[in-house]
KOLKE-798652 format. One record per atom (N, C-alpha, C): x, z, y; atom name; chain. Coordinates in nm, 4 decimals, decimal comma, padded with zeros to 6 digits, always signed. Each point is the difference from the previous one (the first is absolute). Layout:
<rs>
X  Z  Y  CA  A
...
</rs>
This chain:
<rs>
-02,6647  -01,9981  -04,9997  N  A
-00,1164  +00,0475  +00,0731  CA  A
-00,0174  -00,0872  +00,1238  C  A
-00,1207  -00,0502  +00,0182  N  A
-00,0309  -00,0774  +00,1192  CA  A
-00,0330  +00,0978  +00,1118  C  A
+00,0792  -00,0051  +00,1042  N  A
-00,0185  +00,0918  +00,1121  CA  A
-00,1043  -00,0504  +00,0985  C  A
-00,0023  -00,1321  +00,0227  N  A
-00,1005  -00,0529  +00,0920  CA  A
-00,0138  -00,1505  -00,0175  C  A
-00,1152  -00,0476  +00,0447  N  A
-00,0275  -00,1437  +00,0030  CA  A
-00,0728  -00,0305  +00,1301  C  A
+00,0425  -00,1053  +00,0649  N  A
-00,0732  -00,0585  +00,1116  CA  A
+00,0193  -00,1508  -00,0108  C  A
-00,0837  -00,0759  +00,0636  N  A
+00,0024  -00,1459  -00,0123  CA  A
+00,1437  -00,0528  +00,0089  C  A
+00,0469  -00,0610  -00,1096  N  A
+00,1313  -00,0604  -00,0027  CA  A
+00,1167  +00,0926  -00,0292  C  A
-00,0269  +00,1294  -00,0202  N  A
+00,1090  +00,0960  -00,0224  CA  A
-00,0404  +00,1059  -00,1020  C  A
+00,0950  +00,0333  -00,0859  N  A
-00,0195  +00,1097  -00,0944  CA  A
+00,1302  +00,0778  -00,0069  C  A
-00,0118  +00,1321  +00,0001  N  A
+00,1175  +00,0853  -00,0125  CA  A
-00,0062  +00,0701  -00,1353  C  A
+00,1048  -00,0204  -00,0790  N  A
+00,0114  +00,0624  -00,1318  CA  A
+00,1329  +00,0734  -00,0041  C  A
-00,0072  +00,1291  -00,0267  N  A
+00,1207  +00,0833  -00,0101  CA  A
+00,0966  -00,0238  +00,1161  C  A
-00,0545  -00,0089  +00,1211  N  A
+00,0812  -00,0121  +00,1201  CA  A
+00,0444  -00,1406  +00,0366  C  A
-00,0280  -00,0979  -00,0847  N  A
+00,0373  -00,1386  +00,0286  CA  A
-00,1236  -00,0770  +00,0452  C  A
+00,0143  -00,0740  +00,1099  N  A
-00,1095  -00,0801  +00,0529  CA  A
+00,0091  -00,1420  -00,0538  C  A
-00,1117  -00,0500  -00,0494  N  A
-00,0101  -00,1365  -00,0514  CA  A
-00,0995  -00,0772  +00,0860  C  A
+00,0302  -00,1276  +00,0234  N  A
-00,0903  -00,0806  +00,0812  CA  A
-00,0420  -00,1292  -00,0705  C  A
+00,0302  -00,0085  -00,1292  N  A
-00,0457  -00,1116  -00,0827  CA  A
-00,0738  +00,0572  -00,1208  C  A
-00,0816  -00,0835  -00,0615  N  A
-00,0746  +00,0441  -00,1179  CA  A
+00,0952  +00,0588  -00,1037  C  A
-00,0514  +00,0986  -00,0740  N  A
+00,0825  +00,0760  -00,0942  CA  A
-00,0579  -00,0021  -00,1403  C  A
+00,0892  +00,0040  -00,0981  N  A
-00,0377  +00,0239  -00,1380  CA  A
+00,0764  +00,1244  -00,0423  C  A
-00,0719  +00,1037  -00,0400  N  A
+00,0613  +00,1258  -00,0408  CA  A
-00,0112  +00,0091  -00,1513  C  A
+00,1168  -00,0037  -00,0650  N  A
+00,0080  -00,0019  -00,1462  CA  A
+00,0594  +00,1334  -00,0417  C  A
-00,0838  +00,0985  -00,0221  N  A
+00,0501  +00,1339  -00,0285  CA  A
+00,0757  +00,0522  +00,1204  C  A
+00,1295  +00,0241  -00,0172  N  A
+00,0847  +00,0512  +00,1086  CA  A
+00,0630  -00,1131  +00,0829  C  A
-00,0105  -00,1212  -00,0466  N  A
+00,0622  -00,1150  +00,0671  CA  A
-00,0954  -00,0618  +00,1015  C  A
+00,0536  -00,0382  +00,1156  N  A
-00,0802  -00,0664  +00,1026  CA  A
+00,0553  -00,1392  +00,0216  C  A
-00,0849  -00,0983  -00,0207  N  A
+00,0371  -00,1394  +00,0251  CA  A
-00,0626  -00,0376  +00,1334  C  A
+00,0841  -00,0083  +00,1042  N  A
-00,0521  -00,0362  +00,1319  CA  A
-00,0076  -00,1518  +00,0108  C  A
-00,0751  -00,0461  +00,0956  N  A
-00,0212  -00,1433  +00,0209  CA  A
-00,0605  -00,0660  -00,1240  C  A
-00,0989  +00,0687  -00,0586  N  A
-00,0693  -00,0490  -00,1197  CA  A
-00,0801  -00,1246  +00,0345  C  A
+00,0253  -00,1062  -00,0714  N  A
-00,0700  -00,1270  +00,0205  CA  A
-00,0891  -00,0288  -00,1207  C  A
-00,1134  -00,0642  +00,0281  N  A
-00,0922  -00,0391  -00,1048  CA  A
-00,0176  -00,1510  -00,0013  C  A
-00,0441  -00,0504  -00,1124  N  A
-00,0243  -00,1434  -00,0157  CA  A
-00,0906  -00,0510  +00,1126  C  A
-00,1043  +00,0751  +00,0289  N  A
-00,0894  -00,0263  +00,1128  CA  A
-00,0058  +00,1300  +00,0796  C  A
+00,0349  -00,0053  +00,1252  N  A
+00,0161  +00,1198  +00,0814  CA  A
-00,1128  +00,1013  -00,0044  C  A
-00,1243  -00,0463  -00,0026  N  A
-00,1134  +00,0921  +00,0045  CA  A
-00,0741  +00,0081  -00,1331  C  A
+00,0721  -00,0232  -00,1083  N  A
-00,0600  +00,0072  -00,1329  CA  A
+00,1046  +00,0554  -00,0964  C  A
-00,0431  +00,0902  -00,0872  N  A
+00,0915  +00,0604  -00,0973  CA  A
-00,0213  -00,0639  -00,1364  C  A
+00,1005  -00,0737  -00,0444  N  A
-00,0044  -00,0639  -00,1307  CA  A
+00,0871  +00,0784  -00,0976  C  A
-00,0274  -00,0136  -00,1273  N  A
+00,0778  +00,0683  -00,1032  CA  A
+00,1479  -00,0334  +00,0148  C  A
+00,0305  -00,1247  +00,0298  N  A
+00,1405  -00,0404  +00,0128  CA  A
+00,0719  +00,0752  +00,1119  C  A
-00,0727  +00,0518  +00,0968  N  A
+00,0594  +00,0753  +00,1106  CA  A
+00,0506  +00,1374  -00,0429  C  A
-00,0522  +00,0508  -00,1106  N  A
+00,0362  +00,1353  -00,0437  CA  A
+00,0441  +00,0072  -00,1462  C  A
+00,0045  -00,1126  -00,0678  N  A
+00,0280  +00,0001  -00,1444  CA  A
+00,1314  +00,0711  -00,0344  C  A
+00,1082  -00,0310  +00,0694  N  A
+00,1285  +00,0641  -00,0300  CA  A
-00,0088  +00,1510  +00,0178  C  A
-00,0639  +00,0425  +00,1071  N  A
-00,0149  +00,1440  +00,0257  CA  A
-00,0868  +00,0659  -00,1071  C  A
-00,1047  -00,0680  -00,0434  N  A
-00,0854  +00,0535  -00,1065  CA  A
+00,0802  +00,0176  -00,1291  C  A
+00,0809  -00,0996  -00,0332  N  A
+00,0800  +00,0056  -00,1223  CA  A
+00,1039  +00,1117  +00,0060  C  A
+00,0608  +00,0202  +00,1160  N  A
+00,1044  +00,1025  +00,0139  CA  A
-00,0580  +00,1408  +00,0017  C  A
-00,1057  +00,0214  +00,0767  N  A
-00,0516  +00,1351  +00,0213  CA  A
-00,1047  +00,0423  -00,1031  C  A
-00,0768  -00,0963  -00,0491  N  A
-00,1131  +00,0305  -00,0890  CA  A
-00,0896  +00,1070  +00,0657  C  A
-00,0564  -00,0337  +00,1162  N  A
-00,0760  +00,0995  +00,0771  CA  A
-00,1322  +00,0367  -00,0641  C  A
-00,0450  +00,1194  +00,0343  N  A
-00,1345  +00,0432  -00,0363  CA  A
-00,0993  -00,0457  +00,1062  C  A
+00,0494  -00,0107  +00,1229  N  A
-00,0840  -00,0346  +00,1147  CA  A
+00,0726  -00,1025  +00,0859  C  A
-00,0745  -00,0984  +00,0469  N  A
+00,0486  -00,0921  +00,1023  CA  A
-00,0835  +00,0248  +00,1251  C  A
+00,0683  +00,0346  +00,1092  N  A
-00,0659  +00,0229  +00,1274  CA  A
+00,0333  -00,1168  +00,0913  C  A
-00,1033  -00,0571  +00,0603  N  A
+00,0204  -00,1111  +00,0913  CA  A
-00,0550  +00,0387  +00,1363  C  A
+00,0889  +00,0004  +00,0988  N  A
-00,0419  +00,0175  +00,1388  CA  A
-00,0300  -00,1375  +00,0551  C  A
-00,1261  -00,0270  +00,0277  N  A
-00,0444  -00,1351  +00,0330  CA  A
+00,0140  -00,0361  +00,1475  C  A
+00,0707  +00,0833  +00,0762  N  A
+00,0210  -00,0273  +00,1417  CA  A
-00,0847  +00,0901  +00,0873  C  A
+00,0279  -00,0023  +00,1267  N  A
-00,0728  +00,0839  +00,0955  CA  A
-00,1489  -00,0343  +00,0015  C  A
-00,0301  -00,1296  -00,0128  N  A
-00,1389  -00,0450  +00,0048  CA  A
-00,0513  -00,0476  -00,1358  C  A
+00,0807  +00,0203  -00,1057  N  A
-00,0430  -00,0363  -00,1353  CA  A
+00,0036  -00,1482  -00,0293  C  A
+00,0900  -00,0726  +00,0621  N  A
+00,0025  -00,1457  -00,0152  CA  A
+00,0595  -00,0491  -00,1326  C  A
+00,0831  +00,0803  -00,0647  N  A
+00,0588  -00,0433  -00,1269  CA  A
-00,1033  +00,0167  -00,1119  C  A
-00,0165  -00,1022  -00,0786  N  A
-00,0991  -00,0009  -00,1075  CA  A
+00,0678  +00,0034  -00,1368  C  A
-00,0762  +00,0480  -00,0977  N  A
+00,0492  +00,0057  -00,1374  CA  A
-00,0952  -00,0835  -00,0853  C  A
+00,0463  -00,1161  -00,0454  N  A
-00,0860  -00,0874  -00,0803  CA  A
-00,0437  +00,0668  -00,1306  C  A
-00,1111  -00,0452  -00,0518  N  A
-00,0541  +00,0531  -00,1250  CA  A
+00,1011  -00,0133  -00,1137  C  A
+00,0772  -00,1062  -00,0002  N  A
+00,1024  -00,0216  -00,1034  CA  A
+00,1000  +00,1168  -00,0021  C  A
+00,0407  +00,0460  +00,1159  N  A
+00,0946  +00,1123  +00,0084  CA  A
-00,0679  +00,1292  -00,0435  C  A
-00,1219  +00,0204  +00,0452  N  A
-00,0757  +00,1200  -00,0386  CA  A
-00,0158  +00,0065  -00,1516  C  A
-00,0373  -00,1116  -00,0605  N  A
-00,0205  -00,0056  -00,1457  CA  A
+00,1301  +00,0257  -00,0752  C  A
+00,1091  -00,0577  +00,0479  N  A
+00,1303  +00,0181  -00,0626  CA  A
+00,0348  +00,1488  -00,0074  C  A
-00,0166  +00,0715  +00,1100  N  A
+00,0318  +00,1431  +00,0037  CA  A
-00,0953  +00,0800  -00,0886  C  A
-00,1273  -00,0315  +00,0080  N  A
-00,1010  +00,0723  -00,0798  CA  A
+00,0263  -00,0157  -00,1492  C  A
+00,0343  -00,1208  -00,0432  N  A
+00,0270  -00,0263  -00,1414  CA  A
+00,1183  +00,0814  -00,0520  C  A
+00,0875  +00,0390  +00,0891  N  A
+00,1188  +00,0776  -00,0381  CA  A
-00,0183  +00,1489  +00,0251  C  A
-00,1200  +00,0393  +00,0375  N  A
-00,0284  +00,1412  +00,0221  CA  A
+00,0630  +00,0576  +00,1251  C  A
+00,0302  -00,0868  +00,0967  N  A
+00,0618  +00,0436  +00,1254  CA  A
-00,1095  +00,0136  +00,1055  C  A
-00,0088  +00,1184  +00,0570  N  A
-00,0992  +00,0245  +00,1051  CA  A
+00,0419  -00,0730  +00,1270  C  A
-00,0944  -00,0644  +00,0658  N  A
+00,0249  -00,0681  +00,1261  CA  A
-00,0717  +00,0742  +00,1117  C  A
+00,0747  +00,0327  +00,1048  N  A
-00,0570  +00,0604  +00,1200  CA  A
+00,0341  -00,0930  +00,1154  C  A
-00,1002  -00,0591  +00,0608  N  A
+00,0213  -00,0909  +00,1128  CA  A
-00,0780  +00,0523  +00,1203  C  A
+00,0734  +00,0357  +00,1036  N  A
-00,0590  +00,0544  +00,1219  CA  A
+00,0793  -00,0505  +00,1192  C  A
-00,0582  +00,0134  +00,1176  N  A
+00,0775  -00,0307  +00,1197  CA  A
+00,1259  +00,0852  -00,0021  C  A
+00,1053  -00,0510  +00,0592  N  A
+00,1330  +00,0603  -00,0164  CA  A
+00,0066  +00,1462  +00,0414  C  A
-00,0677  +00,0383  +00,1050  N  A
+00,0050  +00,1411  +00,0409  CA  A
-00,0543  +00,0910  -00,1100  C  A
-00,1142  -00,0350  -00,0558  N  A
-00,0586  +00,0814  -00,1066  CA  A
+00,0840  -00,0094  -00,1274  C  A
+00,0488  -00,1196  -00,0311  N  A
+00,0819  -00,0194  -00,1203  CA  A
+00,1274  +00,0835  +00,0055  C  A
+00,0581  +00,0158  +00,1187  N  A
+00,1224  +00,0788  +00,0103  CA  A
-00,0258  +00,1472  -00,0321  C  A
-00,1156  +00,0520  +00,0389  N  A
-00,0360  +00,1373  -00,0360  CA  A
-00,0213  +00,0154  -00,1496  C  A
-00,0647  -00,0977  -00,0608  N  A
-00,0220  +00,0026  -00,1447  CA  A
+00,1345  -00,0063  -00,0722  C  A
+00,0897  -00,0838  +00,0499  N  A
+00,1347  -00,0077  -00,0574  CA  A
+00,0664  +00,1375  +00,0022  C  A
-00,0052  +00,0665  +00,1128  N  A
+00,0620  +00,1332  +00,0106  CA  A
-00,0622  +00,0986  -00,0983  C  A
-00,1303  -00,0092  -00,0189  N  A
-00,0690  +00,0907  -00,0917  CA  A
+00,0370  -00,0258  -00,1464  C  A
+00,0148  -00,1259  -00,0378  N  A
+00,0186  -00,0347  -00,1416  CA  A
+00,1447  -00,0152  -00,0453  C  A
+00,0893  -00,0325  +00,0923  N  A
+00,1350  -00,0381  -00,0412  CA  A
+00,0815  +00,1128  -00,0629  C  A
-00,0388  +00,1237  +00,0228  N  A
+00,0751  +00,1102  -00,0616  CA  A
-00,0471  +00,0300  -00,1424  C  A
-00,1161  -00,0524  -00,0385  N  A
-00,0526  +00,0326  -00,1323  CA  A
-00,0200  -00,1216  -00,0915  C  A
+00,0144  -00,1222  +00,0548  N  A
-00,0209  -00,1210  -00,0795  CA  A
+00,1068  -00,1030  +00,0326  C  A
+00,0185  -00,0949  -00,0933  N  A
+00,0870  -00,1146  +00,0277  CA  A
-00,0808  -00,0976  +00,0855  C  A
+00,0437  -00,0151  +00,1250  N  A
-00,0757  -00,0785  +00,0967  CA  A
+00,0818  -00,1181  +00,0493  C  A
-00,0615  -00,1161  -00,0062  N  A
+00,0531  -00,1198  +00,0653  CA  A
-00,0893  -00,0207  +00,1211  C  A
+00,0609  -00,0180  +00,1181  N  A
-00,0795  -00,0169  +00,1209  CA  A
+00,0510  -00,1160  +00,0824  C  A
-00,0932  -00,0806  +00,0472  N  A
+00,0312  -00,1074  +00,0921  CA  A
-00,0756  +00,0221  +00,1288  C  A
+00,0705  -00,0058  +00,1117  N  A
-00,0619  +00,0270  +00,1286  CA  A
+00,0158  -00,1181  +00,0939  C  A
-00,1144  -00,0549  +00,0429  N  A
-00,0036  -00,1013  +00,1049  CA  A
-00,0084  +00,0791  +00,1310  C  A
+00,0965  -00,0188  +00,0883  N  A
+00,0099  +00,0883  +00,1164  CA  A
-00,0718  -00,0502  +00,1247  C  A
-00,0412  -00,1253  +00,0001  N  A
-00,0664  -00,0501  +00,1205  CA  A
-00,1497  -00,0173  -00,0257  C  A
-00,0513  -00,1163  +00,0225  N  A
-00,1443  -00,0239  -00,0014  CA  A
-00,0652  +00,0355  -00,1316  C  A
</rs>
């Protein structure tokens, strides 16, 4: 459960994180790095997709929405029947809390811009 988010910080189950996160079911990968910092490519999440087989991928695009999702990534998820939810991180964290108890959710959160 995400308890709070503010620019550069997210608290999940009492632990504070200050780097981008990838949440793979119950597992949290802190200091999540992407091929291009402000762009989400399939290669950035492929291993997590293969392991979790999510129904939904939630992307927190940052406080100001600076992280982008290329059409190639959107198409890849759509072709596999995976719902994509991309919102600014504050809103995405609420959606994560709403969906994570009833669906297999993979979530990536950009915590800054």
